[in-house]
C-alpha positions in Angstrom: 27.4 -8.8 -24.1 24.2 -7.3 -25.6 22.3 -10.5 -24.7 23.3 -10.2 -21.1 22.2 -6.6 -20.9 18.9 -7.5 -22.4 18.4 -10.2 -19.8 19.0 -7.7 -17.0 16.6 -5.2 -18.6 13.9 -7.9 -18.9 14.4 -8.9 -15.3 14.2 -5.3 -14.1 11.0 -4.7 -16.1 9.5 -7.9 -14.6 10.3 -6.8 -11.0 9.0 -3.3 -11.6 5.8 -4.8 -13.1 5.3 -7.0 -10.0 5.8 -4.1 -7.6 3.4 -1.9 -9.6 0.8 -4.6 -9.6 1.1 -5.1 -5.8 0.8 -1.3 -5.2 -2.2 -1.0 -7.4 -3.8 -4.0 -5.7 -3.1 -2.6 -2.2 -4.5 0.8 -3.2 -7.7 -0.8 -4.6 -8.1 -2.7 -1.3 -7.5 0.4 0.7 -10.1 2.4 -1.2 -12.7 -0.4 -0.7 -12.0 -0.7 3.0 -11.5 2.9 3.9 -14.9 3.8 5.3 -15.0 0.8 7.7 -11.5 1.5 9.1 -12.3 5.2 9.4 -15.4 4.5 11.4 -13.5 2.1 13.7 -10.8 4.7 14.3 -13.3 7.3 15.3 -15.2 5.0 17.7 -12.3 3.0 19.2 -9.0 5.0 19.0 -7.4 2.9 21.8 -7.9 -0.4 20.1 -6.9 0.9 16.6 -4.0 3.1 17.8 -5.5 6.1 15.9 -4.5 9.6 17.1 -7.5 11.8 17.1 -7.3 15.6 17.5 -8.8 15.4 20.9 -6.3 12.9 22.2 -3.2 15.2 21.6 -1.8 17.1 24.5 
């Protein structure tokens, strides 16, 4: 019984580690690409789908 619980705990830790790594990686990529996408959103709000303060009714 204890062996089965340990297997479940190990699997849960592995899944959590994978999710954490994916989130950290995505955050790192977002920080690297943030200035380029921000400039695109300011110049081309129609193509990027960005909502600017001036476009709100």
